VOBA-1610 file (N, C-alpha, C; in pm, whole numbers, padded with zeros to 5 digits, always signed):
BEGIN
Met+01440+04552-00948Met+01352+04398-00944Met+01374+04305-00818Ile+01284+04320-00734Ile+01300+04222-00582Ile+01362+04100-00682Gly+01497+03992-00621Gly+01494+03858-00617Gly+01425+03755-00527Thr+01449+03659-00575Thr+01365+03578-00522Thr+01484+03549-00388Pro+01424+03523-00226Pro+01509+03528-00139Pro+01590+03373-00177Lys+01754+03399-00086Lys+01837+03280-00155Lys+01792+03172-00075Lys+01704+03185+00052Lys+01637+03041+00119Lys+01586+02984+00016Ala+01498+03050-00014Ala+01367+03031-00099Ala+01432+02916-00245Cys+01489+02986-00326Cys+01590+02939-00451Cys+01622+02808-00415Thr+01676+02796-00282Thr+01792+02667-00231Thr+01652+02561-00231Gln+01559+02569-00143Gln+01425+02480-00113Gln+01420+02443-00270Gln+01376+02577-00348Gln+01345+02483-00467Gln+01383+02430-00573His+01589+02455-00543His+01671+02355-00644His+01663+02230-00574Leu+01672+02214-00419Leu+01685+02095-00391Leu+01527+02027-00421Asp+01430+02046-00425Asp+01320+02011-00439Asp+01311+01931-00611Ala+01363+02052-00676Ala+01427+02050-00826Ala+01490+01883-00796Gln+01593+01868-00720Gln+01676+01745-00731Gln+01609+01665-00744Ile+01540+01673-00576Ile+01492+01539-00483Ile+01377+01452-00627Thr+01276+01549-00705Thr+01184+01528-00785Thr+01323+01443-00895Ala+01375+01488-00952Ala+01491+01448-01052Ala+01542+01294-01020Leu+01567+01281-00878Leu+01645+01151-00830Leu+01521+01038-00844Leu+01379+01092-00753Leu+01298+00996-00806Leu+01256+00915-00912Tyr+01248+01035-01055Tyr+01228+00981-01145Tyr+01341+00870-01215Thr+01485+00830-01187Thr+01546+00790-01198Thr+01608+00651-01147Met+01513+00660-01009Met+01493+00574-00945Met+01380+00506-00990His+01375+00357-00963His+01271+00207-01015His+01198+00232-00842Met+01081+00172-00874Met+01018+00172-00729Met+01013+00033-00676Gln+01014+00040-00527Gln+01032-00114-00482Gln+00936-00175-00490Val+00913-00262-00549Val+00811-00375-00582Val+00875-00474-00548Ser+00849-00503-00394Ser+00882-00651-00309Ser+00756-00659-00230Pro+00752-00765-00212Pro+00679-00835-00119Pro+00697-00767+00043Val+00600-00754+00081Val+00617-00662+00228Val+00469-00667+00303Ile+00481-00703+00443Ile+00399-00696+00526Ile+00335-00546+00572Leu+00203-00538+00552Leu+00132-00389+00649Leu+00067-00445+00726Glu+00104-00398+00892Glu-00030-00413+00970Glu-00058-00274+01054Gly-00167-00267+01078Gly-00226-00224+01150Gly-00302-00244+01292Thr-00365-00183+01353Thr-00456-00208+01454Thr-00563-00344+01419Leu-00605-00330+01298Leu-00734-00463+01302Leu-00712-00527+01167Val-00618-00492+01101Val-00583-00594+00997Val-00413-00618+01019Arg-00401-00705+00946Arg-00258-00790+00884Arg-00232-00824+00737Leu-00202-00679+00654Leu-00180-00793+00506Leu-00024-00799+00473Glu-00071-00962+00464Glu+00057-01039+00408Glu+00077-01080+00339Pro+00190-01088+00267Pro+00250-01135+00109Pro+00157-01305+00061Leu+00068-01283-00022Leu+00012-01366-00080Leu+00082-01464-00146Ser+00018-01650-00094Ser+00075-01737-00109Ser-00015-01828-00202Met+00032-01968-00189Met-00038-02050-00239Met-00082-02095-00084Asp+00008-02092+00028Asp-00033-02169+00137Asp-00193-02056+00209His-00230-01990+00149His-00348-01913+00165His-00482-01985+00117Leu-00451-02068+00003Leu-00564-02100-00052Leu-00630-02189+00008Pro-00670-02268+00123Pro-00748-02334+00169Pro-00820-02203+00236Ala-00732-02081+00321Ala-00821-02025+00384Ala-00928-01897+00322Leu-00868-01890+00182Leu-00926-01806+00108Leu-01047-01882+00044Val-01036-01996+00010Val-01173-02068-00056Val-01280-02046+00040Glu-01208-02110+00195Glu-01325-02081+00292Glu-01399-01908+00313Ala-01342-01860+00259Ala-01353-01695+00314Ala-01427-01621+00169Ala-01427-01737+00066Ala-01497-01654-00058Ala-01633-01755-00108Gln-01705-01804+00028Gln-01820-01889+00017Gln-01931-01757+00007Asp-01958-01699-00027Asp-02081-01597-00045Asp-02067-01504-00179Gln-02097-01582-00293Gln-02091-01598-00427Gln-02174-01466-00445Arg-02200-01350-00373Arg-02246-01177-00374Arg-02107-01085-00400Leu-01973-01165-00358Leu-01867-01128-00346Leu-01848-01108-00533Trp-01874-01205-00571Trp-01826-01178-00743Trp-01961-01145-00834Gln-02036-01095-00775Gln-02127-01012-00899Gln-02062-00917-00987Trp-01980-00879-00946Trp-01933-00745-01032Trp-01793-00820-01122Trp-01731-00944-01082Trp-01588-00965-01088Trp-01613-00974-01280Thr-01514-01011-01263Thr-01467-00986-01451Thr-01451-01148-01480Asp-01369-01203-01373Asp-01346-01368-01393Asp-01474-01455-01302Pro-01494-01594-01319Pro-01571-01659-01221Pro-01489-01657-01112Met-01525-01713-00998Met-01462-01721-00868Met-01568-01810-00799Lys-01540-01948-00806Lys-01717-02028-00781Lys-01662-02167-00718Thr-01485-02166-00767Thr-01393-02306-00721Thr-01314-02285-00695Glu-01241-02411-00613Glu-01096-02391-00608Glu-00993-02330-00671Asn-01004-02352-00823Asn-00946-02386-00910Asn-00921-02240-00953Asp-01002-02204-00948Asp-01077-02032-00990Asp-00999-01962-00869Met-00998-01992-00797Met-00930-01912-00610Met-00770-01902-00670Arg-00712-02040-00721Arg-00592-02086-00744Arg-00528-01988-00811His-00614-01954-00943His-00590-01913-01038His-00555-01756-00997Tyr-00645-01709-00926Tyr-00673-01556-00832Tyr-00498-01553-00804Ile-00440-01671-00687Ile-00348-01617-00638Ile-00268-01601-00738Gln-00254-01709-00824Gln-00087-01758-00942Gln-00092-01647-01019Thr-00213-01539-01062Thr-00199-01383-01112Thr-00090-01321-01024Gly-00117-01317-00943Gly-00073-01199-00803Gly+00085-01244-00785Leu+00128-01418-00826Leu+00191-01484-00793Leu+00319-01437-00901Asp+00241-01417-01024Asp+00306-01431-01172Asp+00357-01253-01185Gly+00238-01184-01129Gly+00290-01037-01162Gly+00388-01021-01057Ser+00427-01035-00926Ser+00486-01014-00873Ser+00667-01053-00905Ala+00662-01194-00974Ala+00775-01170-01051Ala+00769-01149-01160Ala+00735-01056-01191Ala+00732-00984-01336Ala+00722-00801-01249Gly+00734-00818-01152Gly+00772-00659-01108Gly+00619-00602-01122Thr+00519-00628-01150Thr+00405-00530-01183Thr+00302-00536-01130Ile+00321-00687-00976Ile+00211-00669-00906Ile+00265-00728-00733Ile+00204-00625-00674Ile+00224-00654-00484Ile+00096-00751-00483Ala+00086-00830-00416Ala-00023-00869-00382Ala-00018-00907-00239Trp-00164-00918-00169Trp-00133-00965-00027Trp-00291-01068+00031Ala-00295-01127+00160Ala-00378-01180+00192Ala-00408-01074+00279Thr-00566-01100+00341Thr-00587-00987+00411Thr-00640-01053+00582Arg-00608-01089+00692Arg-00596-01135+00775Arg-00669-01039+00924Ser-00768-01089+00972Ser-00809-01020+01063Ser-00774-01061+01212Lys-00720-00900+01267Lys-00574-00920+01377Lys-00714-00989+01471Ala-00805-00934+01489Ala-00942-00957+01646Ala-00933-01142+01625Asp-00909-01235+01527Asp-00961-01334+01532Asp-00824-01475+01444Gly-00796-01387+01391Gly-00601-01423+01296Gly-00692-01493+01188Arg-00783-01478+01126Arg-00840-01542+01013Arg-00815-01473+00929Val-00751-01589+00752Val-00756-01459+00654Val-00898-01462+00617Ile-00954-01347+00585Ile-01085-01279+00512Ile-01095-01251+00345Gly-00984-01221+00306Gly-01004-01153+00166Gly-00845-01184+00134Ala-00849-01082+00068Ala-00665-01069-00040Ala-00757-00911-00142Thr-00586-00882-00179Thr-00585-00689-00221Thr-00472-00690-00322Arg-00441-00650-00394Arg-00321-00621-00428Arg-00313-00463-00536Phe-00154-00424-00546Phe-00113-00352-00588Phe-00108-00420-00694Ala-00114-00314-00846Ala-00144-00410-01032Ala-00127-00314-01097Asp-00015-00334-01181Asp-00024-00248-01315Asp+00072-00131-01272Ile+00232-00231-01188Ile+00253-00107-01115Ile+00382-00065-01239Gln+00372+00053-01255Gln+00423+00138-01382Gln+00577+00169-01268Ser+00687+00180-01293Ser+00779+00220-01210Ser+00826+00353-01291Arg+00837+00378-01455Arg+00859+00521-01504Arg+00802+00647-01507Asn+00624+00567-01491Asn+00568+00706-01430Asn+00519+00708-01258Arg+00546+00614-01200Arg+00532+00662-01090Arg+00390+00619-01054Asn+00336+00528-01082Asn+00175+00491-01096Asn+00219+00336-01086Leu+00025+00311-00988Leu-00014+00205-00989Leu-00191+00185-00936Glu-00203+00087-00933Glu-00350+00078-00919Glu-00397-00028-00782Ile-00516-00018-00718Ile-00558-00056-00639Ile-00654-00172-00645Gly-00616-00254-00674Gly-00774-00327-00703Gly-00802-00526-00683Trp-00834-00579-00716Trp-00900-00703-00730Trp-00904-00777-00531Thr-00957-00698-00512Thr-01006-00647-00351Thr-01122-00690-00284Trp-01173-00808-00209Trp-01238-00854-00151Trp-01279-00855-00022Leu-01336-00895+00085Leu-01337-00910+00189Leu-01489-01042+00207Asn-01466-01116+00344Asn-01538-01163+00330Asn-01664-01088+00420Pro-01839-01082+00385Pro-01916-01014+00446Pro-01913-01018+00603Ala-01870-01083+00639Ala-01884-01093+00804Ala-01822-01016+00863Tyr-01706-00947+00773Tyr-01623-00827+00823Tyr-01586-00695+00747Gln-01716-00692+00693Gln-01709-00546+00587Gln-01773-00460+00683Arg-01785-00355+00672Arg-01818-00231+00798Arg-01791-00247+00936Lys-01660-00310+00931Lys-01582-00290+01015Lys-01471-00181+01059Gly-01428-00148+00962Gly-01313-00076+00996Gly-01196-00122+00888Ile-01191-00229+00872Ile-01098-00306+00842Ile-01021-00288+00687Asn-01132-00256+00642Asn-01130-00213+00442Asn-01018-00098+00498Val-01068+00010+00562Val-01088+00144+00546Val-00936+00163+00583Glu-00854+00059+00722Glu-00747+00096+00744Glu-00610-00020+00681Ala-00679-00119+00563Ala-00617-00190+00474Ala-00586-00059+00366Lys-00696+00000+00330Lys-00635+00093+00214Lys-00569+00161+00290Tyr-00599+00260+00425Tyr-00451+00352+00463Tyr-00343+00286+00462Leu-00306+00160+00455Leu-00168+00120+00482Leu-00155+00110+00310Gln-00236+00043+00238Gln-00147+00016+00121Gln-00086+00167+00024Leu-00222+00290+00051Leu-00199+00399+00028Leu-00098+00471+00102Thr-00004+00446+00212Thr+00055+00509+00275Thr+00194+00446+00210His+00208+00301+00174His+00301+00283+00199His+00326+00295-00021Ala+00200+00328-00069Ala+00266+00366-00223Ala+00292+00478-00214Phe+00221+00601-00111Phe+00250+00724-00147Phe+00423+00756-00047Glu+00452+00751+00037Glu+00552+00736+00123Glu+00635+00617+00121Lys+00656+00498+00073Lys+00770+00427+00085Lys+00804+00423-00083Met+00704+00409-00134Met+00728+00419-00309Met+00741+00499-00387His+00691+00667-00303His+00675+00779-00408His+00604+00770-00511Ala+00494+00702-00506Ala+00348+00683-00606Ala+00325+00798-00624Arg+00325+00901-00779Arg+00241+01008-00803Arg+00104+00976-00829Arg+00015+00851-00873Arg-00085+00782-00846Arg-00108+00697-00852Val-00244+00700-00785Val-00295+00536-00733Val-00408+00526-00783Ala-00433+00435-00889Ala-00572+00418-00919Ala-00669+00319-00861Phe-00802+00339-00914Phe-00903+00217-00839Phe-00999+00216-00953Lys-01076+00132-01053Lys-01152+00121-01129Lys-01261+00030-01098Thr-01395+00043-01104Thr-01495-00100-01111Thr-01601-00063-01181His-01662-00165-01165His-01757-00166-01269His-01938-00070-01299His-01920-00009-01412His-02013+00063-01416His-02182+00060-01319Asn-02222-00062-01258Asn-02322-00058-01249Asn-02308-00102-01037Asn-02168-00138-00982Asn-02122-00157-00906Asn-02128-00050-00825Leu-02297-00012-00810Leu-02262+00194-00746Leu-02186+00161-00549Lys-02232+00049-00515Lys-02175+00049-00378Lys-01993+00048-00354Ser-01926+00006-00456Ser-01787-00009-00486Ser-01776+00129-00455Gln-01806+00209-00595Gln-01809+00387-00665Gln-01782+00402-00522Ala-01902+00396-00462Ala-01946+00495-00331Ala-01819+00515-00226Ala-01765+00369-00248Ala-01659+00349-00127Ala-01518+00371-00180Ile-01471+00395-00325Ile-01390+00491-00336Ile-01386+00579-00326Gln-01446+00633-00360Gln-01478+00821-00302Gln-01502+00844-00174Ala-01550+00787-00122Ala-01547+00796+00039Ala-01394+00782+00076Leu-01288+00698+00011Leu-01148+00725+00029Leu-01094+00831+00045Gly-01142+00923-00120Gly-01022+01028-00107Gly-01055+01044-00268Ala-01066+00940-00347Ala-01036+00902-00476Ala-01148+01009-00579Lys-01092+01044-00696Lys-01184+01142-00744Lys-01176+01089-00847Pro-01292+01101-00940Pro-01373+01035-01055Pro-01277+01086-01191Glu-01221+00973-01279Glu-01129+01027-01393Glu-01237+01019-01513Gly-01326+00957-01485Gly-01425+00913-01643Gly-01424+00756-01639Val-01487+00713-01760Val-01520+00577-01784Val-01481+00541-01897Phe-01433+00411-01921Phe-01396+00377-02039Phe-01556+00257-02073Arg-01579+00301-02191Arg-01706+00208-02225Arg-01642+00093-02323Asn-01758-00022-02287Asn-01753-00116-02359Asn-01567-00175-02314His-01570-00173-02200His-01364-00187-02177His-01366-00338-02147Val-01464-00389-02078Val-01410-00537-02072Val-01551-00631-02097Val-01513-00756-02115Val-01641-00877-02122Val-01617-00950-02039Ile-01744-00967-01921Ile-01720-01012-01803Ile-01754-01183-01883His-01726-01249-01777His-01736-01402-01811His-01890-01444-01825Asp-01947-01392-01806Asp-02107-01417-01856Asp-02154-01350-01986Gly-02065-01321-02051Gly-02081-01222-02135Gly-02127-01054-02189Ser-02157-01040-02040Ser-02185-00873-02050Ser-02049-00814-02054Thr-02124-00684-02093Thr-01967-00589-02063Thr-01956-00486-01996Arg-01838-00468-01942Arg-01836-00372-01802Arg-01757-00250-01881His-01824-00134-01848His-01800-00011-01872His-01728+00036-01752Thr-01629+00039-01781Thr-01525+00055-01647Thr-01534+00261-01609His-01523+00208-01434His-01553+00372-01414His-01381+00411-01304Trp-01318+00512-01341Trp-01227+00464-01285Trp-01179+00630-01230Phe-01125+00613-01098Phe-01086+00699-00966Phe-00945+00735-00921Ser-00906+00832-00899Ser-00743+00832-00833Ser-00686+00925-00746Ile-00597+00894-00712Ile-00559+00975-00567Ile-00387+01047-00638Ile-00351+01144-00658Ile-00233+01207-00674Ile-00170+01228-00498Asp-00050+01221-00582Asp+00042+01260-00420Asp+00015+01363-00396Glu+00010+01496-00498Glu-00056+01642-00401Glu-00179+01634-00297Glu-00275+01543-00377Glu-00413+01532-00304Glu-00376+01387-00145Trp-00282+01332-00117Trp-00214+01222+00003Trp-00209+01289+00131Pro-00225+01412+00166Pro-00144+01454+00282Pro-00321+01486+00344Glu-00413+01491+00265Glu-00558+01535+00305Glu-00670+01433+00328Val-00578+01351+00211Val-00668+01181+00231Val-00639+01154+00316Lys-00497+01129+00372Lys-00461+01065+00517Lys-00472+01102+00606Ala-00496+01268+00629Ala-00585+01277+00744Ala-00731+01234+00747Arg-00793+01210+00610Arg-00925+01209+00687Arg-00946+01061+00686Leu-00867+00999+00592Leu-00857+00830+00672Leu-00843+00826+00796Glu-00727+00891+00845Glu-00697+00856+00989Glu-00822+00911+01094Gln-00932+01004+01060Gln-01058+01060+01159Gln-01146+00917+01120Arg-01129+00895+00972Arg-01228+00774+00970Arg-01199+00662+01087Met-01053+00637+01099Met-01012+00510+01159Met-01023+00561+01311Leu-01023+00686+01371Leu-01038+00695+01490Leu-01215+00645+01534Arg-01293+00662+01441Arg-01435+00687+01499Arg-01453+00498+01470Phe-01400+00437+01392Phe-01377+00336+01446Phe-01372+00243+01538Ala-01210+00301+01583Ala-01182+00242+01698Ala-01240+00289+01824Lys-01351+00387+01797Lys-01433+00436+01991Lys-01534+00291+01955Gln-01605+00271+01842Gln-01729+00171+01827Gln-01700+00074+01907
//
């Protein structure tokens, strides 16, 4: 019987040790600045409140949101949930700043961070419509996914959206996330209607291919 080459066995043993070590480590859940060519994601704070209120005036942004976002107090609550989750170690929240003009144009976050399972969700994301379709969101997601998989060593990054939000579903799949299924009658929206939640994810084995595709998309935006 031909045995496995010693070098291969050594690599397999090393890979197993690394995997075991990652399971005993806690994910690094702390505020961090993520910066690219078009966008800067900076730790969310109440100092961002006036700029976020200004950026959030177009009510089309909130059509599919579970909570209302019509007043300054609504935005304050949005920020506070991010800060509370950050203190609890389950959220990393960012304000999204355009590098072209320095304006705060939206926000996003990691949520439901599960250190033991090395899972997290990217969500609660919104962007002033004037800055959409310019490559900003693609670069922001690239920065977030890179941090999740390469710095926090996540095994799964999830996304979810409203069953009627076809635009969001298409955008999530364009990132490279795969559909996982639907939670029926999952959430009651603030207007009393029901959301059937569509789930998507990217897992760590898929990240190299997803990363390469995102880098190609960013190059196309850079040439525009």
